[in-house]
Structure formats: C-alpha cells, structure tokens
C-alpha positions in Angstrom: 19.5 -20.0 -19.3 22.8 -18.6 -18.2 21.4 -15.1 -17.7 18.7 -16.3 -15.3 21.1 -18.5 -13.4 23.7 -15.8 -13.0 21.2 -13.4 -11.5 19.9 -16.1 -9.1 16.4 -15.9 -10.5 15.2 -19.4 -9.6 13.8 -20.4 -6.2 14.0 -23.7 -4.4 10.6 -24.8 -3.2 10.3 -27.5 -0.5 7.1 -29.5 -0.1 5.8 -32.9 0.8 7.6 -34.5 -2.2 11.0 -32.9 -1.7 12.7 -29.8 -2.8 12.5 -28.6 -6.5 13.8 -25.7 -8.5 11.0 -23.3 -9.5 10.5 -20.0 -11.2 11.4 -16.9 -9.2 9.7 -13.5 -9.0 9.5 -10.8 -11.5 12.1 -8.6 -9.9 14.5 -8.6 -7.0 13.1 -6.7 -4.1 13.7 -4.9 -1.8 17.1 -3.4 -2.6 18.1 -6.2 -4.9 17.4 -9.1 -2.6 16.2 -12.4 -3.9 14.0 -15.0 -2.3 16.1 -18.2 -2.7 13.9 -20.7 -0.9 10.2 -21.1 -0.2 8.2 -23.7 1.7 5.0 -24.8 0.0 2.0 -24.9 2.3 0.7 -28.3 3.2 -2.9 -29.3 2.5 -5.1 -27.8 5.2 -2.3 -25.9 6.7 -4.0 -22.5 6.7 -7.6 -23.4 7.3 -7.8 -21.1 10.3 -7.5 -18.1 7.9 -11.0 -19.0 6.5 -12.5 -18.6 9.9 -10.7 -15.3 10.5 -11.9 -13.7 7.3 -15.3 -12.0 7.2 -17.3 -13.0 4.1 -18.1 -10.2 1.7 -21.4 -10.1 -0.2 -21.0 -10.7 -3.9 -23.3 -7.8 -4.7 -21.8 -5.4 -2.2 -21.0 -2.0 -3.8 -19.1 1.0 -2.7 -19.7 4.6 -3.6 -16.9 7.0 -4.1 -17.1 10.8 -4.0 -16.3 12.4 -7.3 -14.0 14.8 -5.5 -11.9 12.1 -3.8 -8.1 12.5 -4.0 -6.4 10.1 -6.4 -4.3 7.5 -4.5 -0.9 8.6 -6.1 -1.5 12.4 -6.0 1.7 14.1 -5.0 4.0 11.5 -6.6 6.1 12.6 -9.5 7.4 10.0 -12.0 10.1 11.0 -14.5 9.3 8.7 -17.5 12.2 8.2 -19.8 10.6 5.1 -21.4 9.4 4.6 -25.0 7.4 2.3 -27.3 5.3 -0.1 -25.1 6.7 -1.8 -22.0 7.8 1.3 -20.1 4.9 3.6 -21.1 2.4 0.9 -20.2 3.9 0.6 -16.7 4.0 4.4 -16.1 0.5 4.8 -17.4 -0.8 2.7 -14.5 0.6 5.3 -12.1 -0.6 8.2 -14.2 -4.1 6.7 -14.2 -4.0 6.7 -10.4 -3.0 10.4 -10.0 0.8 10.4 -10.2 2.3 13.4 -12.0 4.1 11.5 -14.8 6.4 13.6 -17.0 7.3 11.8 -20.2 10.7 12.9 -21.6 10.8 12.5 -25.3 14.0 12.6 -27.3 14.7 14.9 -30.2 17.4 12.5 -31.4 15.4 9.2 -31.1 11.7 10.0 -31.3 9.2 7.4 -30.1 8.2 5.2 -33.1 4.7 4.8 -31.7 4.2 8.5 -32.3 5.9 8.9 -35.7 6.2 5.5 -37.5 3.2 5.1 -39.9 2.9 1.3 -39.2 2.5 2.0 -35.5 0.2 5.0 -35.9 -3.1 3.1 -35.4 -5.4 6.0 -36.4 -8.3 6.4 -38.8 -6.9 9.7 -40.0 -3.7 10.5 -41.9 -0.6 8.7 -40.5 1.6 11.8 -40.6 0.2 13.7 -37.5 2.4 12.8 -34.4 -0.4 13.9 -32.1 -3.1 11.6 -33.3 -1.4 8.2 -33.0 -3.7 5.8 -31.2 -0.9 3.6 -30.1 1.1 6.5 -28.5 -1.9 8.2 -27.0 -3.2 5.0 -25.4 -0.1 4.2 -23.4 0.8 7.8 -22.6 -2.6 9.2 -21.5 -2.7 11.3 -18.3 0.9 12.3 -18.7 2.7 15.5 -19.2 5.4 15.7 -21.8 8.7 17.5 -22.6 11.1 17.0 -25.5 14.8 17.3 -24.8 18.0 16.9 -26.7 19.8 14.6 -24.2 23.0 14.8 -26.3 23.4 18.4 -25.5 24.7 19.9 -22.2 21.6 22.1 -22.0 19.2 19.1 -22.4 21.1 17.1 -19.8 20.9 20.0 -17.4 17.2 20.2 -17.7 17.0 16.5 -17.2 19.0 16.7 -14.0 16.7 19.4 -12.7 13.7 17.1 -13.3 15.5 14.2 -11.5 16.1 16.4 -8.5 12.4 17.1 -8.2 11.0 13.6 -8.9 10.2 10.6 -6.7 10.7 7.9 -9.4 12.9 7.7 -12.5 12.0 4.8 -14.9 13.6 3.9 -18.2 13.6 0.9 -20.6 16.8 1.5 -22.4 19.5 -1.1 -22.9 21.7 -1.6 -19.9 24.5 0.8 -20.7 22.6 3.9 -21.9 22.1 5.7 -18.5 25.7 5.2 -17.6 26.8 6.7 -20.9 24.6 9.7 -20.2 26.3 10.1 -16.8 23.1 9.2 -15.1 23.7 5.8 -13.5 22.2 5.0 -10.2 25.0 6.5 -8.1 24.8 9.7 -10.2 21.0 9.8 -9.7 21.5 9.4 -5.9 23.9 12.4 -5.9 21.1 14.5 -7.5 18.3 13.0 -5.3 19.5 10.8 -2.4 16.2 9.0 -1.9 15.3 8.6 -5.6 13.6 5.4 -6.8 15.2 4.2 -10.0 13.4 1.4 -12.0 15.4 0.2 -15.0 13.7 -2.1 -17.5 16.3 -3.5 -19.8 15.7 -6.7 -21.7 18.1 -8.8 -19.7 18.9 -6.7 -16.6 22.0 -4.7 -15.7 24.1 -7.7 -14.7 24.9 -11.1 -16.0 26.6 -12.5 -19.2 23.8 -11.2 -21.5 23.3 -7.8 -19.9 24.3 -6.1 -23.2 21.8 -8.0 -25.3 19.2 -5.8 -26.9 15.8 -7.4 -27.0 12.2 -7.0 -28.0 9.1 -8.6 -26.5 9.0 -11.6 -28.8 12.7 -12.3 -28.2 12.1 -12.2 -24.5 9.2 -14.6 -24.8 11.3 -17.0 -26.8 14.3 -16.7 -24.4 12.1 -17.7 -21.5 10.8 -20.8 -23.3 7.2 -19.5 -23.2 7.0 -19.4 -27.0 7.9 -23.1 -27.2 5.2 -23.9 -24.6 2.4 -22.1 -26.5 1.0 -24.3 -29.2 -0.9 -27.5 -29.9 2.0 -29.9 -29.4 5.8 -29.9 -29.7 5.6 -29.9 -33.5 2.9 -27.2 -33.8 4.1 -24.2 -31.8 2.0 -21.1 -32.1 3.8 -18.6 -29.9 2.4 -15.8 -27.8 0.7 -12.7 -29.2 2.8 -9.9 -30.5 4.0 -7.6 -27.6 2.8 -9.8 -24.8 6.2 -9.6 -23.1 6.0 -5.8 -23.1 2.6 -5.8 -21.3 3.9 -8.3 -18.7 7.1 -6.2 -18.1 5.0 -3.0 -17.9 2.7 -4.6 -15.2 5.8 -5.8 -13.3 7.3 -2.3 -13.5 4.1 -0.7 -12.2 4.2 -3.1 -9.2 7.9 -2.4 -8.7 7.3 1.4 -8.6 4.5 1.1 -6.1 6.4 -1.4 -3.9 9.5 0.9 -3.9 7.3 3.9 -3.0 5.8 2.0 -0.1 9.3 0.8 1.0 10.6 4.4 1.0 7.6 5.5 3.1 8.5 2.9 5.7 12.3 3.1 5.7 13.2 6.5 4.1 15.4 4.7 1.5 15.1 4.8 -2.2 16.6 2.0 -4.3 17.4 0.8 -7.8 15.0 -1.9 -9.0 16.9 -3.7 -11.7 13.9 -5.2 -13.6 14.8 -7.6 -16.3 12.1 -8.1 -18.9 13.4 -11.6 -19.3 12.7 -12.3 -15.6 9.4 -10.6 -15.6 8.2 -12.8 -18.4 9.8 -16.0 -17.0 8.0 -15.5 -13.7 4.7 -16.0 -15.6 5.4 -19.4 -16.9 3.3 -21.3 -14.4 4.3 -24.8 -13.4 6.5 -25.5 -16.4 9.8 -25.5 -14.5 8.4 -27.6 -11.6 7.0 -30.1 -14.1 10.4 -30.4 -15.8 12.1 -30.8 -12.4 9.8 -33.7 -11.6 10.5 -35.3 -15.0 7.1 -34.4 -16.4 6.9 -33.1 -19.9 6.4 -29.4 -20.2 5.5 -29.7 -23.9 2.6 -27.5 -25.2 -0.8 -29.2 -25.0 -3.1 -26.6 -26.6 -6.2 -25.8 -24.5 -6.0 -29.1 -22.7 -5.1 -29.5 -19.0 -2.8 -31.9 -17.3 -5.3 -32.9 -14.6 -8.8 -31.9 -15.9 -10.8 -33.4 -18.8 -12.6 -32.4 -20.8 -10.9 -29.1 -20.9 -10.9 -27.0 -24.0 -12.3 -24.2 -26.2 -15.1 -25.2 -28.6 -16.7 -23.5 -31.6 -20.2 -22.1 -31.2 -23.0 -21.1 -33.5 -22.0 -18.2 -35.6 -18.8 -16.8 -37.1 -15.8 -17.0 -34.9 -17.8 -17.6 -31.7 -16.4 -19.8 -29.0 -16.9 -21.1 -25.5 -14.6 -22.6 -22.9 -15.5 -25.8 -20.9 -13.6 -27.3 -18.0 -14.7 -30.3 -16.1 -13.3 -30.7 -12.6 -15.0 -33.8 -11.1 -17.5 -36.6 -11.7 -20.5 -34.4 -10.8 -19.6 -31.9 -13.5 -18.9 -34.7 -16.0 -22.3 -36.2 -15.4 -24.0 -32.8 -15.8 -22.2 -32.2 -19.1 -23.2 -35.6 -20.4 -26.9 -34.8 -19.7 -26.6 -31.3 -21.3 -25.1 -32.6 -24.6 -27.4 -35.6 -24.6 -24.7 -38.2 -24.0 -26.2 -39.9 -21.0 -24.7 -43.2 -22.2 -21.3 -42.0 -21.0 -22.5 -41.6 -17.4 -21.1 -44.4 -15.4 -19.1 -45.7 -18.3 -15.8 -47.0 -16.8 -13.9 -45.8 -19.8 -14.7 -42.2 -18.7 -14.9 -42.7 -14.9 -11.8 -40.6 -14.2 -10.0 -37.5 -15.6 -7.1 -39.8 -16.6 -9.4 -42.1 -18.6 -11.2 -39.2 -20.2 -7.8 -37.6 -21.2 -6.8 -40.9 -22.9 -9.9 -40.5 -25.2 -10.0 -36.7 -25.3 -10.2 -36.4 -29.1 -13.5 -38.4 -29.2 -14.9 -36.4 -26.3 -13.8 -33.1 -27.8 -15.5 -34.0 -31.1 -18.7 -34.9 -29.4 -18.7 -31.7 -27.3 -18.0 -29.6 -30.4 -20.8 -31.3 -32.3 -23.2 -29.9 -29.6 -21.6 -26.4 -29.1 -21.7 -25.6 -32.8 -25.5 -25.7 -32.6 -25.6 -23.3 -29.6 -24.7 -19.7 -29.0 -22.0 -19.0 -26.4 -24.6 -17.5 -24.1 -26.7 -20.6 -24.3 -23.8 -22.8 -23.4 -23.0 -20.6 -20.4 
C-alpha cells in the first residue's frame, strides 16, 4: 500500500527467527513520531514481572461515591466531527466528564440527524431530535449550529477554539486549511491546542486527498479480504466497523495528547489516518505473509488450535464457541461429546493432525451442540 509505506506506518520486529516487517500503531505519537523498530520479548524474558505483581482477587469490588468528580471534568473538546467515526471518539471523552461542544453545520447537516435511512427511531423519521443513531453517538455533549461559510460563523468558531483544550474533526484532509484553520492557524489562536484530525488516509502521502468511508478503509487495509471462509468466499467486515475502530483510536489519541501536554506543556497535531487505525488491528496477517505463510481467510478456524470454531446450538440462531488448546482439553471434549474412541487415536494426537481432519471433527461436534443449549455447552 503506497499510502502506508509513504507515511512509515510499518514496524520492523526483531525476534529469535530474524527481523520481519509488521503492522505499526494506530497513529504516530508523540508529535508525529513513529516507532520504526521493536524487539520481540523472548520466551521467559519477563518472568520476574509475575513475582513483582500483587495478585488481585477475582471477586474484588470497589465502591465509588456518587458525588465523585468525573475524570475529564475541566477538559473542553471542540467537536467538529460528524456521522460515526468522530462522534464515537468524542463520546468516549464526554462520557467521562469532558465538556464536549459539538459544532453542527448549517450548510452540511449531519446525515445521522436528518437522513431518514439513518434515523433509527420508532417514531416518525422527520424529527431531527429523535434520531437514535445521532443521539447514541452524541450523548452528553452540548451543541451549537454555525454557518462556517460566513465571516460571523468563523468568528464564533475561532472564539471556541481559543477556549478549548482539544479540536477534533473527521473531514477530508484539505477542509480545515480551506477554512483558514490548519494546525498553524489553530496554534496562533491557542498555542497549546491539541488538534486531532481523522481523515481517511491522513494529511500526507500520495492518497491524502482520497475521500473514504469505513468499508473502503476496511478494503484498503486488506481486512475485508481476510474476513471469510476461504479465499473464494470472502464475507467482509460488518458495516461501519472501520468507523468504530477509528473512533476508539481517536479517543486514545486525545487522552494521550492531554497527558503529554500535562507533562511537557506542549500541544500537538495528531494526524490520525483511519486507514492506519484499521490496519493496526489486522493481527498477525503481515507477519505471516513476511514469513511466507498464507494470510488467506480461514473462517472461524485457527492456525495453531484445533478444533476451533463456532457451532450451532439447540434453538433458533443460537451458537457456542469452542477452542481446544492442548491434549487435556481435547480428551475432555471427547468425553463430553461421547467420542471417547478418539482419545489416544494417533490420527488426532496433535493440533496439526486434528486440523488435517477438521471437517469431520467439526461435523461431530456440531451433531452434539445442536442437541444442547449454549448455556449447557458452557
């Protein structure tokens, strides 16, 4: 991907078997710096950390006073985002006490508030204040509507910037500059401002001007091609998944930048690319390809564990997930599904041998799970 390469997204990881190219992180931080190399921990390298950590009881609970101060009280976020990715990220801060002011546009209203197909409400779809979609991702925020194409609207916007800690937007890469509100202009208004941009491809690189939506981002990373039963039966990811991932990364970016400013006194521009945010969540796919291992989709199977899958249970659209990690668990499963004849069978003695005959095993497991409720299976 020329965009990822140009922005130095990838990381070189060194381990026992050499150095391989791997996925990078969701955004460059701090102040645009990338982590270009990493050293993988060796087996047993950090065992001393287990001794240094005090165990925590599983049933331990903590009581919080109802009058406690929210963790982000006193932080003001100017939210110029719309639709899903940006509002989802700023909602995280709003839920934790930040004063999030959502700026809505008269010229380009948020479709999740006005478009009937996005309204998601039991009532009439013509009331902009009852959209379930809009209200879900914009809860706990204040709102103001501006005409940012007018001098008066831009003047109000600049006053808000002067009095905010964070400015966040998910426009295409050139919009803020066209408004006269690029990062340098933001710094003139507020020297220690934190600016988080969330364009599809980022503000630099050969594809910086591409406009994208969540499903395009998923396809551009290769994640869509990895999500399916096999290379010829690709399913793809759920609608909008890229927006949620980018929103979570933006939430982390805002918190990290606030912490960095507390420690250094410096604001920064976090140039978050939704493409990179999504690519960072692709697991071991790039490493596998670098080691000449196929990254093709394998459904609910696993490269190292078997059986490993999702199986139908008793009832309509009820399912369970089963993953077998070792011989002990394999023997236990055989007893539960009344297939003791497979215990000790050399054909199923290892995960590799079980993977070779996974269709027969999956059919046998499914024959049993379809007679049980998911709760019984668990």
